[in-house]
N, CA, C, O and the ligand as a Tripos MOL2 file, in Angstrom:
@<TRIPOS>MOLECULE
protein
  313   311    79     0     0
PROTEIN
NO_CHARGES

@<TRIPOS>ATOM
      1 N         -13.0490  -19.7900   10.8190 N.3       1 MET1
      2 CA        -12.5160  -18.4220   10.7440 C.3       1 MET1
      3 C         -10.9920  -18.4670   10.8800 C.2       1 MET1
      4 O         -10.4740  -19.0660   11.8220 O.2       1 MET1
      5 N         -10.2860  -17.8490    9.9650 N.am      2 PRO2
      6 CA         -8.8160  -17.9090   10.0330 C.3       2 PRO2
      7 C          -8.2830  -17.1170   11.2280 C.2       2 PRO2
      8 O          -8.8390  -16.0870   11.6100 O.2       2 PRO2
      9 N          -7.2180  -17.6130   11.7920 N.am      3 VAL3
     10 CA         -6.5600  -16.9120   12.8890 C.3       3 VAL3
     11 C          -5.5610  -15.9260   12.3020 C.2       3 VAL3
     12 O          -4.6890  -16.2970   11.5160 O.2       3 VAL3
     13 N          -5.6990  -14.6950   12.6860 N.am      4 THR4
     14 CA         -4.7710  -13.6890   12.1680 C.3       4 THR4
     15 C          -4.0360  -13.0370   13.3240 C.2       4 THR4
     16 O          -4.5630  -12.9250   14.4320 O.2       4 THR4
     17 N          -2.8440  -12.6190   13.0580 N.am      5 SER5
     18 CA         -2.0430  -11.8940   14.0350 C.3       5 SER5
     19 C          -1.6110  -10.5810   13.4200 C.2       5 SER5
     20 O          -1.1370  -10.5400   12.2850 O.2       5 SER5
     21 N          -1.7760   -9.5260   14.1610 N.am      6 SER6
     22 CA         -1.3970   -8.2260   13.6270 C.3       6 SER6
     23 C           0.1110   -8.1110   13.4310 C.2       6 SER6
     24 O           0.5830   -7.2260   12.7180 O.2       6 SER6
     25 N           0.8650   -9.0080   14.0670 N.am      7 MET7
     26 CA          2.3160   -8.9200   13.9400 C.3       7 MET7
     27 C           2.8500   -9.6890   12.7360 C.2       7 MET7
     28 O           3.9380   -9.3930   12.2440 O.2       7 MET7
     29 N           2.1100  -10.6480   12.2720 N.am      8 THR8
     30 CA          2.6730  -11.5300   11.2610 C.3       8 THR8
     31 C           1.8290  -11.6220    9.9930 C.2       8 THR8
     32 O           2.0950  -12.4670    9.1380 O.2       8 THR8
     33 N           0.8270  -10.7740    9.8590 N.am      9 SER9
     34 CA          0.0310  -10.8320    8.6510 C.3       9 SER9
     35 C           0.2060   -9.5500    7.8510 C.2       9 SER9
     36 O           0.4660   -8.4810    8.4020 O.2       9 SER9
     37 N           0.0580   -9.6820    6.5590 N.am     10 SER10
     38 CA          0.2240   -8.5360    5.6810 C.3      10 SER10
     39 C          -0.8470   -7.5000    5.9700 C.2      10 SER10
     40 O          -1.9850   -7.8370    6.2990 O.2      10 SER10
     41 N          -0.4740   -6.2560    5.8440 N.am     11 ARG11
     42 CA         -1.4400   -5.2030    6.0840 C.3      11 ARG11
     43 C          -1.0730   -3.9850    5.2560 C.2      11 ARG11
     44 O           0.0570   -3.8260    4.7920 O.2      11 ARG11
     45 N          -2.0660   -3.1390    5.0910 N.am     12 ALA12
     46 CA         -1.8930   -1.9890    4.2170 C.3      12 ALA12
     47 C          -2.2620   -0.7130    4.9530 C.2      12 ALA12
     48 O          -3.0930   -0.7210    5.8600 O.2      12 ALA12
     49 N          -1.6440    0.3620    4.5570 N.am     13 ALA13
     50 CA         -1.9370    1.6550    5.1550 C.3      13 ALA13
     51 C          -2.0490    2.6980    4.0550 C.2      13 ALA13
     52 O          -1.3390    2.6550    3.0500 O.2      13 ALA13
     53 N          -2.9500    3.6220    4.2730 N.am     14 LEU14
     54 CA         -3.1510    4.7050    3.3130 C.3      14 LEU14
     55 C          -2.3330    5.9100    3.7560 C.2      14 LEU14
     56 O          -2.4510    6.3720    4.8910 O.2      14 LEU14
     57 N          -1.4990    6.4160    2.8450 N.am     15 ARG15
     58 CA         -0.6550    7.5590    3.1730 C.3      15 ARG15
     59 C          -0.7010    8.5510    2.0220 C.2      15 ARG15
     60 O          -0.8870    8.1750    0.8640 O.2      15 ARG15
     61 N          -0.5330    9.7990    2.3520 N.am     16 SER16
     62 CA         -0.4270   10.7830    1.2850 C.3      16 SER16
     63 C           0.9380   10.6480    0.6130 C.2      16 SER16
     64 O           1.9330   10.3030    1.2520 O.2      16 SER16
     65 N           0.9590   10.9240   -0.6780 N.am     17 VAL17
     66 CA          2.2190   10.9120   -1.4140 C.3      17 VAL17
     67 C           2.9520   12.2070   -1.1050 C.2      17 VAL17
     68 O           2.4030   13.2960   -1.2700 O.2      17 VAL17
     69 N           4.1830   12.0850   -0.6600 N.am     18 THR18
     70 CA          4.9510   13.2680   -0.2810 C.3      18 THR18
     71 C           5.9150   13.6440   -1.3920 C.2      18 THR18
     72 O           6.2960   12.7980   -2.2010 O.2      18 THR18
     73 N           6.3110   14.9140   -1.4370 N.am     19 PRO19
     74 CA          7.3030   15.3290   -2.4480 C.3      19 PRO19
     75 C           8.5750   14.4970   -2.3070 C.2      19 PRO19
     76 O           9.0280   14.2400   -1.1910 O.2      19 PRO19
     77 N           9.1450   14.0790   -3.4220 N.am     20 GLY20
     78 CA         10.3510   13.2780   -3.3760 C.3      20 GLY20
     79 C          10.0790   11.7960   -3.2830 C.2      20 GLY20
     80 O          11.0030   11.0120   -3.0660 O.2      20 GLY20
     81 N           8.8220   11.3910   -3.4460 N.am     21 THR21
     82 CA          8.4990    9.9710   -3.4730 C.3      21 THR21
     83 C           8.9210    9.3940   -4.8240 C.2      21 THR21
     84 O           8.4970    9.8800   -5.8720 O.2      21 THR21
     85 N           9.7600    8.3540   -4.7910 N.am     22 TYR22
     86 CA         10.1930    7.7190   -6.0360 C.3      22 TYR22
     87 C           9.9750    6.2220   -5.9330 C.2      22 TYR22
     88 O          10.9110    5.4560   -5.7040 O.2      22 TYR22
     89 N           8.7390    5.8200   -6.1030 N.am     23 VAL23
     90 CA          8.4130    4.3980   -6.0790 C.3      23 VAL23
     91 C           7.4820    4.0950   -7.2380 C.2      23 VAL23
     92 O           6.8120    4.9830   -7.7660 O.2      23 VAL23
     93 N           7.4500    2.8330   -7.6210 N.am     24 ASP24
     94 CA          6.5860    2.4060   -8.7050 C.3      24 ASP24
     95 C           5.4280    1.5920   -8.1520 C.2      24 ASP24
     96 O           5.5760    0.8500   -7.1810 O.2      24 ASP24
     97 N           4.2870    1.7430   -8.7800 N.am     25 CYS25
     98 CA          3.0920    1.0230   -8.3700 C.3      25 CYS25
     99 C           3.2580   -0.4760   -8.6410 C.2      25 CYS25
    100 O           3.7700   -0.8730   -9.6880 O.2      25 CYS25
    101 N           2.8180   -1.3010   -7.6850 N.am     26 ALA26
    102 CA          3.0040   -2.7460   -7.8090 C.3      26 ALA26
    103 C           2.1050   -3.3560   -8.8820 C.2      26 ALA26
    104 O           2.3860   -4.4550   -9.3620 O.2      26 ALA26
    105 N           1.0400   -2.6730   -9.2650 N.am     27 THR27
    106 CA          0.1470   -3.2730  -10.2440 C.3      27 THR27
    107 C           0.3100   -2.6740  -11.6360 C.2      27 THR27
    108 O           0.2980   -3.4130  -12.6200 O.2      27 THR27
    109 N           0.4620   -1.3630  -11.7440 N.am     28 CYS28
    110 CA          0.5460   -0.7740  -13.0900 C.3      28 CYS28
    111 C           1.9680   -0.3740  -13.4560 C.2      28 CYS28
    112 O           2.2230    0.0310  -14.5900 O.2      28 CYS28
    113 N           2.9000   -0.4840  -12.5080 N.am     29 ASN29
    114 CA          4.3160   -0.1960  -12.7420 C.3      29 ASN29
    115 C           4.6120    1.2560  -13.0970 C.2      29 ASN29
    116 O           5.7320    1.5750  -13.4940 O.2      29 ASN29
    117 N           3.6440    2.1230  -12.9640 N.am     30 ALA30
    118 CA          3.8870    3.5390  -13.2140 C.3      30 ALA30
    119 C           4.3900    4.2030  -11.9340 C.2      30 ALA30
    120 O           4.0770    3.7660  -10.8260 O.2      30 ALA30
    121 N           5.1570    5.2430  -12.1040 N.am     31 ARG31
    122 CA          5.6860    5.9730  -10.9770 C.3      31 ARG31
    123 C           4.5590    6.5810  -10.1420 C.2      31 ARG31
    124 O           3.6010    7.1390  -10.6780 O.2      31 ARG31
    125 N           4.6920    6.4640   -8.8360 N.am     32 ILE32
    126 CA          3.7660    7.1390   -7.9300 C.3      32 ILE32
    127 C           4.3750    8.4960   -7.6270 C.2      32 ILE32
    128 O           5.4060    8.5870   -6.9620 O.2      32 ILE32
    129 N           3.7500    9.5260   -8.1050 N.am     33 GLY33
    130 CA          4.3520   10.8410   -8.0170 C.3      33 GLY33
    131 C           3.5110   11.8210   -7.2190 C.2      33 GLY33
    132 O           2.2810   11.7700   -7.2040 O.2      33 GLY33
    133 N           4.2270   12.7080   -6.5620 N.am     34 TYR34
    134 CA          3.5590   13.7610   -5.8140 C.3      34 TYR34
    135 C           2.9810   14.7940   -6.7760 C.2      34 TYR34
    136 O           3.5780   15.1050   -7.8070 O.2      34 TYR34
    137 N           1.8230   15.3160   -6.4250 N.am     35 SER35
    138 CA          1.2430   16.4060   -7.1790 C.3      35 SER35
    139 C           0.6230   17.3950   -6.2110 C.2      35 SER35
    140 O          -0.2560   17.0430   -5.4250 O.2      35 SER35
    141 N           1.0770   18.6060   -6.2720 N.am     36 ALA36
    142 CA          0.5220   19.6160   -5.3820 C.3      36 ALA36
    143 C          -0.9370   19.9080   -5.7190 C.2      36 ALA36
    144 O          -1.6960   20.3920   -4.8800 O.2      36 ALA36
    145 N          -1.3140   19.6090   -6.9510 N.am     37 LYS37
    146 CA         -2.6780   19.9340   -7.3690 C.3      37 LYS37
    147 C          -3.6770   18.8780   -6.9240 C.2      37 LYS37
    148 O          -4.7480   19.2110   -6.4170 O.2      37 LYS37
    149 N          -3.3330   17.6000   -7.1120 N.am     38 THR38
    150 CA         -4.3110   16.5470   -6.8130 C.3      38 THR38
    151 C          -4.1130   15.9150   -5.4440 C.2      38 THR38
    152 O          -4.9960   15.2030   -4.9650 O.2      38 THR38
    153 N          -2.9450   16.1670   -4.7900 N.am     39 ARG39
    154 CA         -2.6650   15.5970   -3.4620 C.3      39 ARG39
    155 C          -3.0280   14.1140   -3.4190 C.2      39 ARG39
    156 O          -3.9040   13.7140   -2.6520 O.2      39 ARG39
    157 N          -2.3700   13.3050   -4.2270 N.am     40 PRO40
    158 CA         -2.7570   11.8950   -4.3090 C.3      40 PRO40
    159 C          -2.3920   11.1090   -3.0450 C.2      40 PRO40
    160 O          -1.5170   11.5080   -2.2760 O.2      40 PRO40
    161 N          -3.0740    9.9990   -2.8560 N.am     41 ASN41
    162 CA         -2.7490    9.0570   -1.7940 C.3      41 ASN41
    163 C          -2.1100    7.8220   -2.4010 C.2      41 ASN41
    164 O          -2.3140    7.5140   -3.5760 O.2      41 ASN41
    165 N          -1.3490    7.1320   -1.6020 N.am     42 GLN42
    166 CA         -0.8070    5.8410   -1.9980 C.3      42 GLN42
    167 C          -1.1460    4.8340   -0.9040 C.2      42 GLN42
    168 O          -1.3670    5.1900    0.2530 O.2      42 GLN42
    169 N          -1.1790    3.5810   -1.3040 N.am     43 VAL43
    170 CA         -1.3450    2.5140   -0.3270 C.3      43 VAL43
    171 C           0.0050    1.8200   -0.1640 C.2      43 VAL43
    172 O           0.5960    1.3480   -1.1360 O.2      43 VAL43
    173 N           0.4760    1.7650    1.0650 N.am     44 ILE44
    174 CA          1.7350    1.0910    1.3740 C.3      44 ILE44
    175 C           1.4050   -0.1980    2.1030 C.2      44 ILE44
    176 O           0.7820   -0.1790    3.1650 O.2      44 ILE44
    177 N           1.8220   -1.3120    1.5320 N.am     45 ALA45
    178 CA          1.5120   -2.6130    2.1110 C.3      45 ALA45
    179 C           2.7880   -3.2670    2.6310 C.2      45 ALA45
    180 O           3.7740   -3.3950    1.9060 O.2      45 ALA45
    181 N           2.7540   -3.6770    3.8870 N.am     46 ASN46
    182 CA          3.8060   -4.5220    4.4390 C.3      46 ASN46
    183 C           3.3900   -5.9670    4.2160 C.2      46 ASN46
    184 O           2.3890   -6.4310    4.7630 O.2      46 ASN46
    185 N           4.1630   -6.6620    3.4130 N.am     47 VAL47
    186 CA          3.7880   -8.0080    3.0030 C.3      47 VAL47
    187 C           4.5810   -9.0210    3.8140 C.2      47 VAL47
    188 O           5.8100   -8.9800    3.8650 O.2      47 VAL47
    189 N           3.8460   -9.9340    4.4470 N.am     48 TYR48
    190 CA          4.4600  -10.9940    5.2430 C.3      48 TYR48
    191 C           4.3080  -12.3180    4.5160 C.2      48 TYR48
    192 O           3.2690  -12.6060    3.9220 O.2      48 TYR48
    193 N           5.3550  -13.1090    4.5750 N.am     49 SER49
    194 CA          5.3420  -14.4260    3.9650 C.3      49 SER49
    195 C           5.8190  -15.4380    5.0020 C.2      49 SER49
    196 O           6.8910  -15.2770    5.5850 O.2      49 SER49
    197 N           5.0340  -16.4630    5.2260 N.am     50 ASP50
    198 CA          5.3560  -17.4790    6.2310 C.3      50 ASP50
    199 C           5.6110  -16.8640    7.6000 C.2      50 ASP50
    200 O           6.4890  -17.3080    8.3390 O.2      50 ASP50
    201 N           4.8330  -15.8370    7.9270 N.am     51 GLY51
    202 CA          4.9520  -15.2410    9.2470 C.3      51 GLY51
    203 C           6.1110  -14.2890    9.4240 C.2      51 GLY51
    204 O           6.3480  -13.7910   10.5250 O.2      51 GLY51
    205 N           6.8440  -14.0290    8.3380 N.am     52 LYS52
    206 CA          7.9710  -13.1080    8.4410 C.3      52 LYS52
    207 C           7.7910  -11.9590    7.4630 C.2      52 LYS52
    208 O           7.2340  -12.1330    6.3790 O.2      52 LYS52
    209 N           8.2670  -10.7870    7.8540 N.am     53 TRP53
    210 CA          8.1880   -9.6440    6.9590 C.3      53 TRP53
    211 C           8.9740   -9.9410    5.7010 C.2      53 TRP53
    212 O          10.1070  -10.4200    5.7550 O.2      53 TRP53
    213 N           8.3520   -9.6470    4.5530 N.am     54 ASN54
    214 CA          8.9890   -9.9840    3.2870 C.3      54 ASN54
    215 C           9.3550   -8.7500    2.4760 C.2      54 ASN54
    216 O          10.4880   -8.6220    2.0120 O.2      54 ASN54
    217 N           8.3960   -7.8390    2.3030 N.am     55 ARG55
    218 CA          8.6750   -6.6770    1.4510 C.3      55 ARG55
    219 C           7.6060   -5.6150    1.6610 C.2      55 ARG55
    220 O           6.5810   -5.8540    2.2990 O.2      55 ARG55
    221 N           7.8690   -4.4480    1.1120 N.am     56 VAL56
    222 CA          6.8920   -3.3770    1.0880 C.3      56 VAL56
    223 C           6.4570   -3.1690   -0.3570 C.2      56 VAL56
    224 O           7.2810   -3.1180   -1.2700 O.2      56 VAL56
    225 N           5.1670   -3.0520   -0.5440 N.am     57 GLU57
    226 CA          4.6510   -2.7490   -1.8760 C.3      57 GLU57
    227 C           3.9010   -1.4330   -1.8320 C.2      57 GLU57
    228 O           3.2200   -1.1080   -0.8590 O.2      57 GLU57
    229 N           4.0460   -0.6900   -2.9150 N.am     58 HIS58
    230 CA          3.3570    0.5950   -3.0300 C.3      58 HIS58
    231 C           2.3430    0.5110   -4.1600 C.2      58 HIS58
    232 O           2.5870   -0.1130   -5.1930 O.2      58 HIS58
    233 N           1.2090    1.1480   -3.9460 N.am     59 TYR59
    234 CA          0.1540    1.1630   -4.9560 C.3      59 TYR59
    235 C          -0.4120    2.5720   -5.0700 C.2      59 TYR59
    236 O          -0.4860    3.3100   -4.0870 O.2      59 TYR59
    237 N          -0.8150    2.9340   -6.2990 N.am     60 HIS60
    238 CA         -1.7370    4.0520   -6.3910 C.3      60 HIS60
    239 C          -2.9940    3.6640   -5.6260 C.2      60 HIS60
    240 O          -3.3880    2.4970   -5.6220 O.2      60 HIS60
    241 N          -3.6210    4.6370   -4.9820 N.am     61 GLU61
    242 CA         -4.8230    4.3100   -4.2230 C.3      61 GLU61
    243 C          -5.8560    3.6020   -5.0950 C.2      61 GLU61
    244 O          -6.4490    2.6050   -4.6820 O.2      61 GLU61
    245 N          -6.0690    4.1240   -6.3030 N.am     62 GLU62
    246 CA         -7.1000    3.5410   -7.1560 C.3      62 GLU62
    247 C          -6.6850    2.1590   -7.6610 C.2      62 GLU62
    248 O          -7.5350    1.2920   -7.8650 O.2      62 GLU62
    249 N          -5.3830    1.9500   -7.8650 N.am     63 CYS63
    250 CA         -4.9260    0.6330   -8.3250 C.3      63 CYS63
    251 C          -5.1420   -0.4130   -7.2390 C.2      63 CYS63
    252 O          -5.4950   -1.5570   -7.5280 O.2      63 CYS63
    253 N          -4.9280   -0.0130   -5.9860 N.am     64 TYR64
    254 CA         -5.1050   -0.9650   -4.8840 C.3      64 TYR64
    255 C          -6.5490   -1.4460   -4.8090 C.2      64 TYR64
    256 O          -6.8130   -2.6410   -4.6790 O.2      64 TYR64
    257 N          -7.4670   -0.5090   -4.8910 N.am     65 TYR65
    258 CA         -8.8750   -0.9050   -4.8190 C.3      65 TYR65
    259 C          -9.2900   -1.6740   -6.0700 C.2      65 TYR65
    260 O         -10.1030   -2.5970   -6.0080 O.2      65 TYR65
    261 N          -8.7140   -1.2740   -7.2180 N.am     66 ARG66
    262 CA         -9.0790   -1.9390   -8.4650 C.3      66 ARG66
    263 C          -8.6250   -3.4010   -8.4620 C.2      66 ARG66
    264 O          -9.2530   -4.2600   -9.0800 O.2      66 ARG66
    265 N          -7.5280   -3.6660   -7.7600 N.am     67 SER67
    266 CA         -7.0390   -5.0460   -7.7060 C.3      67 SER67
    267 C          -7.6940   -5.8310   -6.5700 C.2      67 SER67
    268 O          -7.2790   -6.9520   -6.2740 O.2      67 SER67
    269 N          -8.7120   -5.2540   -5.9350 N.am     68 GLY68
    270 CA         -9.4810   -6.0050   -4.9500 C.3      68 GLY68
    271 C          -8.9230   -5.9360   -3.5440 C.2      68 GLY68
    272 O          -9.1610   -6.8440   -2.7470 O.2      68 GLY68
    273 N          -8.1850   -4.8820   -3.2140 N.am     69 SER69
    274 CA         -7.6340   -4.7010   -1.8630 C.3      69 SER69
    275 C          -6.9500   -5.9780   -1.3700 C.2      69 SER69
    276 O          -7.4120   -6.5920   -0.4080 O.2      69 SER69
    277 N          -5.8410   -6.3890   -2.0270 N.am     70 PRO70
    278 CA         -5.2290   -7.6930   -1.7210 C.3      70 PRO70
    279 C          -4.7580   -7.8470   -0.2760 C.2      70 PRO70
    280 O          -4.6230   -8.9720    0.2040 O.2      70 PRO70
    281 N          -4.5100   -6.7550    0.4180 N.am     71 TYR71
    282 CA         -4.0650   -6.8640    1.8050 C.3      71 TYR71
    283 C          -5.0600   -6.2530    2.7730 C.2      71 TYR71
    284 O          -4.7000   -5.7990    3.8590 O.2      71 TYR71
    285 N          -6.3210   -6.2500    2.3560 N.am     72 GLY72
    286 CA         -7.3720   -5.7610    3.2340 C.3      72 GLY72
    287 C          -7.5760   -4.2770    3.1210 C.2      72 GLY72
    288 O          -6.8880   -3.5740    2.3810 O.2      72 GLY72
    289 N          -8.5360   -3.8300    3.8740 N.am     73 GLU73
    290 CA         -8.8520   -2.4060    3.8820 C.3      73 GLU73
    291 C          -7.6620   -1.6280    4.4710 C.2      73 GLU73
    292 O          -7.2470   -1.9030    5.5970 O.2      73 GLU73
    293 N          -7.1130   -0.6660    3.7270 N.am     74 PRO74
    294 CA         -5.9620    0.0640    4.2670 C.3      74 PRO74
    295 C          -6.3260    0.9320    5.4650 C.2      74 PRO74
    296 O          -7.3620    1.5970    5.4800 O.2      74 PRO74
    297 N          -5.4590    0.9110    6.4610 N.am     75 ALA75
    298 CA         -5.6820    1.7620    7.6260 C.3      75 ALA75
    299 C          -5.4630    3.2120    7.2240 C.2      75 ALA75
    300 O          -4.5160    3.5240    6.5030 O.2      75 ALA75
    301 N          -6.3320    4.0940    7.6870 N.am     76 PRO76
    302 CA         -6.2010    5.4960    7.2860 C.3      76 PRO76
    303 C          -4.9070    6.1170    7.8180 C.2      76 PRO76
    304 O          -4.3870    5.7280    8.8640 O.2      76 PRO76
    305 N          -4.4130    7.0850    7.0650 N.am     77 GLY77
    306 CA         -3.1910    7.7620    7.4690 C.3      77 GLY77
    307 C          -3.4220    8.6980    8.6310 C.2      77 GLY77
    308 O          -4.5570    9.0240    8.9790 O.2      77 GLY77
    309 N          -2.3230    9.1240    9.2240 N.am     78 ARG78
    310 CA         -2.4350   10.0230   10.3510 C.3      78 ARG78
    311 C          -2.1440   11.4420    9.9180 C.2      78 ARG78
    312 O          -2.1880   12.3590   10.7380 O.2      78 ARG78
    313 ZN         -0.8960    2.1190  -10.2650 Zn       79 ZN79
@<TRIPOS>BOND
     1     1     2 1
     2     2     3 1
     3     3     4 2
     4     3     5 am
     5     5     6 1
     6     6     7 1
     7     7     8 2
     8     7     9 am
     9     9    10 1
    10    10    11 1
    11    11    12 2
    12    11    13 am
    13    13    14 1
    14    14    15 1
    15    15    16 2
    16    15    17 am
    17    17    18 1
    18    18    19 1
    19    19    20 2
    20    19    21 am
    21    21    22 1
    22    22    23 1
    23    23    24 2
    24    23    25 am
    25    25    26 1
    26    26    27 1
    27    27    28 2
    28    27    29 am
    29    29    30 1
    30    30    31 1
    31    31    32 2
    32    31    33 am
    33    33    34 1
    34    34    35 1
    35    35    36 2
    36    35    37 am
    37    37    38 1
    38    38    39 1
    39    39    40 2
    40    39    41 am
    41    41    42 1
    42    42    43 1
    43    43    44 2
    44    43    45 am
    45    45    46 1
    46    46    47 1
    47    47    48 2
    48    47    49 am
    49    49    50 1
    50    50    51 1
    51    51    52 2
    52    51    53 am
    53    53    54 1
    54    54    55 1
    55    55    56 2
    56    55    57 am
    57    57    58 1
    58    58    59 1
    59    59    60 2
    60    59    61 am
    61    61    62 1
    62    62    63 1
    63    63    64 2
    64    63    65 am
    65    65    66 1
    66    66    67 1
    67    67    68 2
    68    67    69 am
    69    69    70 1
    70    70    71 1
    71    71    72 2
    72    71    73 am
    73    73    74 1
    74    74    75 1
    75    75    76 2
    76    75    77 am
    77    77    78 1
    78    78    79 1
    79    79    80 2
    80    79    81 am
    81    81    82 1
    82    82    83 1
    83    83    84 2
    84    83    85 am
    85    85    86 1
    86    86    87 1
    87    87    88 2
    88    87    89 am
    89    89    90 1
    90    90    91 1
    91    91    92 2
    92    91    93 am
    93    93    94 1
    94    94    95 1
    95    95    96 2
    96    95    97 am
    97    97    98 1
    98    98    99 1
    99    99   100 2
   100    99   101 am
   101   101   102 1
   102   102   103 1
   103   103   104 2
   104   103   105 am
   105   105   106 1
   106   106   107 1
   107   107   108 2
   108   107   109 am
   109   109   110 1
   110   110   111 1
   111   111   112 2
   112   111   113 am
   113   113   114 1
   114   114   115 1
   115   115   116 2
   116   115   117 am
   117   117   118 1
   118   118   119 1
   119   119   120 2
   120   119   121 am
   121   121   122 1
   122   122   123 1
   123   123   124 2
   124   123   125 am
   125   125   126 1
   126   126   127 1
   127   127   128 2
   128   127   129 am
   129   129   130 1
   130   130   131 1
   131   131   132 2
   132   131   133 am
   133   133   134 1
   134   134   135 1
   135   135   136 2
   136   135   137 am
   137   137   138 1
   138   138   139 1
   139   139   140 2
   140   139   141 am
   141   141   142 1
   142   142   143 1
   143   143   144 2
   144   143   145 am
   145   145   146 1
   146   146   147 1
   147   147   148 2
   148   147   149 am
   149   149   150 1
   150   150   151 1
   151   151   152 2
   152   151   153 am
   153   153   154 1
   154   154   155 1
   155   155   156 2
   156   155   157 am
   157   157   158 1
   158   158   159 1
   159   159   160 2
   160   159   161 am
   161   161   162 1
   162   162   163 1
   163   163   164 2
   164   163   165 am
   165   165   166 1
   166   166   167 1
   167   167   168 2
   168   167   169 am
   169   169   170 1
   170   170   171 1
   171   171   172 2
   172   171   173 am
   173   173   174 1
   174   174   175 1
   175   175   176 2
   176   175   177 am
   177   177   178 1
   178   178   179 1
   179   179   180 2
   180   179   181 am
   181   181   182 1
   182   182   183 1
   183   183   184 2
   184   183   185 am
   185   185   186 1
   186   186   187 1
   187   187   188 2
   188   187   189 am
   189   189   190 1
   190   190   191 1
   191   191   192 2
   192   191   193 am
   193   193   194 1
   194   194   195 1
   195   195   196 2
   196   195   197 am
   197   197   198 1
   198   198   199 1
   199   199   200 2
   200   199   201 am
   201   201   202 1
   202   202   203 1
   203   203   204 2
   204   203   205 am
   205   205   206 1
   206   206   207 1
   207   207   208 2
   208   207   209 am
   209   209   210 1
   210   210   211 1
   211   211   212 2
   212   211   213 am
   213   213   214 1
   214   214   215 1
   215   215   216 2
   216   215   217 am
   217   217   218 1
   218   218   219 1
   219   219   220 2
   220   219   221 am
   221   221   222 1
   222   222   223 1
   223   223   224 2
   224   223   225 am
   225   225   226 1
   226   226   227 1
   227   227   228 2
   228   227   229 am
   229   229   230 1
   230   230   231 1
   231   231   232 2
   232   231   233 am
   233   233   234 1
   234   234   235 1
   235   235   236 2
   236   235   237 am
   237   237   238 1
   238   238   239 1
   239   239   240 2
   240   239   241 am
   241   241   242 1
   242   242   243 1
   243   243   244 2
   244   243   245 am
   245   245   246 1
   246   246   247 1
   247   247   248 2
   248   247   249 am
   249   249   250 1
   250   250   251 1
   251   251   252 2
   252   251   253 am
   253   253   254 1
   254   254   255 1
   255   255   256 2
   256   255   257 am
   257   257   258 1
   258   258   259 1
   259   259   260 2
   260   259   261 am
   261   261   262 1
   262   262   263 1
   263   263   264 2
   264   263   265 am
   265   265   266 1
   266   266   267 1
   267   267   268 2
   268   267   269 am
   269   269   270 1
   270   270   271 1
   271   271   272 2
   272   271   273 am
   273   273   274 1
   274   274   275 1
   275   275   276 2
   276   275   277 am
   277   277   278 1
   278   278   279 1
   279   279   280 2
   280   279   281 am
   281   281   282 1
   282   282   283 1
   283   283   284 2
   284   283   285 am
   285   285   286 1
   286   286   287 1
   287   287   288 2
   288   287   289 am
   289   289   290 1
   290   290   291 1
   291   291   292 2
   292   291   293 am
   293   293   294 1
   294   294   295 1
   295   295   296 2
   296   295   297 am
   297   297   298 1
   298   298   299 1
   299   299   300 2
   300   299   301 am
   301   301   302 1
   302   302   303 1
   303   303   304 2
   304   303   305 am
   305   305   306 1
   306   306   307 1
   307   307   308 2
   308   307   309 am
   309   309   310 1
   310   310   311 1
   311   311   312 2
@<TRIPOS>SUBSTRUCTURE
     1 MET1         2 RESIDUE 1 A MET
     2 PRO2         6 RESIDUE 1 A PRO
     3 VAL3        10 RESIDUE 1 A VAL
     4 THR4        14 RESIDUE 1 A THR
     5 SER5        18 RESIDUE 1 A SER
     6 SER6        22 RESIDUE 1 A SER
     7 MET7        26 RESIDUE 1 A MET
     8 THR8        30 RESIDUE 1 A THR
     9 SER9        34 RESIDUE 1 A SER
    10 SER10       38 RESIDUE 1 A SER
    11 ARG11       42 RESIDUE 1 A ARG
    12 ALA12       46 RESIDUE 1 A ALA
    13 ALA13       50 RESIDUE 1 A ALA
    14 LEU14       54 RESIDUE 1 A LEU
    15 ARG15       58 RESIDUE 1 A ARG
    16 SER16       62 RESIDUE 1 A SER
    17 VAL17       66 RESIDUE 1 A VAL
    18 THR18       70 RESIDUE 1 A THR
    19 PRO19       74 RESIDUE 1 A PRO
    20 GLY20       78 RESIDUE 1 A GLY
    21 THR21       82 RESIDUE 1 A THR
    22 TYR22       86 RESIDUE 1 A TYR
    23 VAL23       90 RESIDUE 1 A VAL
    24 ASP24       94 RESIDUE 1 A ASP
    25 CYS25       98 RESIDUE 1 A CYS
    26 ALA26      102 RESIDUE 1 A ALA
    27 THR27      106 RESIDUE 1 A THR
    28 CYS28      110 RESIDUE 1 A CYS
    29 ASN29      114 RESIDUE 1 A ASN
    30 ALA30      118 RESIDUE 1 A ALA
    31 ARG31      122 RESIDUE 1 A ARG
    32 ILE32      126 RESIDUE 1 A ILE
    33 GLY33      130 RESIDUE 1 A GLY
    34 TYR34      134 RESIDUE 1 A TYR
    35 SER35      138 RESIDUE 1 A SER
    36 ALA36      142 RESIDUE 1 A ALA
    37 LYS37      146 RESIDUE 1 A LYS
    38 THR38      150 RESIDUE 1 A THR
    39 ARG39      154 RESIDUE 1 A ARG
    40 PRO40      158 RESIDUE 1 A PRO
    41 ASN41      162 RESIDUE 1 A ASN
    42 GLN42      166 RESIDUE 1 A GLN
    43 VAL43      170 RESIDUE 1 A VAL
    44 ILE44      174 RESIDUE 1 A ILE
    45 ALA45      178 RESIDUE 1 A ALA
    46 ASN46      182 RESIDUE 1 A ASN
    47 VAL47      186 RESIDUE 1 A VAL
    48 TYR48      190 RESIDUE 1 A TYR
    49 SER49      194 RESIDUE 1 A SER
    50 ASP50      198 RESIDUE 1 A ASP
    51 GLY51      202 RESIDUE 1 A GLY
    52 LYS52      206 RESIDUE 1 A LYS
    53 TRP53      210 RESIDUE 1 A TRP
    54 ASN54      214 RESIDUE 1 A ASN
    55 ARG55      218 RESIDUE 1 A ARG
    56 VAL56      222 RESIDUE 1 A VAL
    57 GLU57      226 RESIDUE 1 A GLU
    58 HIS58      230 RESIDUE 1 A HIS
    59 TYR59      234 RESIDUE 1 A TYR
    60 HIS60      238 RESIDUE 1 A HIS
    61 GLU61      242 RESIDUE 1 A GLU
    62 GLU62      246 RESIDUE 1 A GLU
    63 CYS63      250 RESIDUE 1 A CYS
    64 TYR64      254 RESIDUE 1 A TYR
    65 TYR65      258 RESIDUE 1 A TYR
    66 ARG66      262 RESIDUE 1 A ARG
    67 SER67      266 RESIDUE 1 A SER
    68 GLY68      270 RESIDUE 1 A GLY
    69 SER69      274 RESIDUE 1 A SER
    70 PRO70      278 RESIDUE 1 A PRO
    71 TYR71      282 RESIDUE 1 A TYR
    72 GLY72      286 RESIDUE 1 A GLY
    73 GLU73      290 RESIDUE 1 A GLU
    74 PRO74      294 RESIDUE 1 A PRO
    75 ALA75      298 RESIDUE 1 A ALA
    76 PRO76      302 RESIDUE 1 A PRO
    77 GLY77      306 RESIDUE 1 A GLY
    78 ARG78      310 RESIDUE 1 A ARG
    79 ZN79       313 GROUP 0 **** ****
């Protein structure tokens, strides 16, 4: 069983897309945009490399699951 640390391993969180969000999806490269009608969610992943924080990636919720949840099950938003 691999040893994991919550401080040094990549993890993902599910957040609602807020107005004024200007980020592109890491898998489909399309803009993640706010919509008052559909209230979309995004997955925000903190990616660690060699035990150090490396970058943040944003995904459409459906793109994240479609790519096999690369950083695990996203923690629900607050
Ligand atoms: Zn996408």
